[in-house]
N, C-alpha and C positions, 0 to 999 in steps of 0.2 A: 290889795292882791288878794289871791284867796292861796291860801298854804296850807299842805297836806302833810304832815310831821310823819318823816319815818318815826319805827319803835323808839330805835335807840337814841333819835335827836329829842323827844318826848322825853324819855327816864333821863337824858342829859340836861336836861332844860329844869324838871322839878327837881333834882338831886344838884342844880347850882356847880355841875359836874362841867372841870376845866377844858374839857376836850373841845364843848362846844364853844362854836365860834362866836364873837361879839356879835357880829351881823347875822348870825342865826337867830339868838339871844334877843336881840332889837329887833328883828323883823316878827316873834313871835309875840313881844310884848307892846308893839306897834298896835294902838288902837285900829289904826284905819285899816290893819287888814284881817279879813276873815281864816284864821286856823281852826283846823280841823284835825280831829284823831280817829282812825277808819276803826270800823270793827275788826279787821283785818290784824290791826294790832293789838287790839283785846284778844283776839283769839290765841297771836304769838306770846301776849305776856300770861293769859292763863297758862299753857303749854308748859312755859319756861319755870314760872311758878311753882307748879305739879312737881318740875322736876326735879325741881330744887338752885335752878339757875338763875332765878332771879329771886332778890328779895326784896321785899316792899314791909312797910310798916303795918300794913293789913291785905287781906286778900285784896287781890286786884279789883274783883267787881264790886267791892266796899271802896276804896281808896283812889282808885282812876276816877271813878265819876265826882268823887270831891275834889283832888285837883282838877280836871276839865271845870268846872261850875265855878272854882275860884281862878282860874286864869281865862275864863271864855272861850275854853279850848270846845268846839262843836264837834257832834258824833256825826263819824259818815257810814252812814249803810254801804253794803256791798249788793249792786244790781245784776242782774244774771246778762245786763246788755256789758257791765264793766266785764264779767269773767268771759264772754265770747272775746274780747279784745285781744285774749291771751293768743287766741290764733294767729295774727300779725304780730304779736310782738317780737322784737329780733331775739335772740338767745346770749343776753347781753349779761345775765345774771340767775343763775341757777336755784335762787333760794324762791320759795313760792309765796311766802308772804310777801318778798319785796316785789315780786312780779307783778301782783296781783295790787300795790300799791302804785304801782308806775301806772297798770290799768284806771284804776282810779282815777288819780290823777287827770289822765287822758282824755278821759270820761267826763272830768266833771271842769276842765280845764283849768286845772290846779298846779300851782310852782310846787314839787315836792323837795323839804328839807330833809336830808340824806347826807353822810357821810362816806355811804358805800358808792358812790355811782354818780356821774353823771346821766341826766334825761331830758 
């Protein structure tokens, strides 16, 4: 299975947050699954870190790649084709980061792991 992590799911996973379900944790840890973190999440983490809304042991540009490498989480770029998918995406969520993650998951035939919505 190809899994795209929502930003908060990634943060819950790396911090062993109890809000992360056992099913989600096990899916992320399952070596038979390909697990991805979008550059959209990197963008969101940088913005929140700069605003003081996200606390990490190091700057996200240093910390996140180290953690991704440790857990074999692959970076997923954002293509123009993903962005164009916004045109047909129902207005089920107003958060622009989440909307792009949904488009990326659709474009790349991935399951998105999130606690915000089902799609």
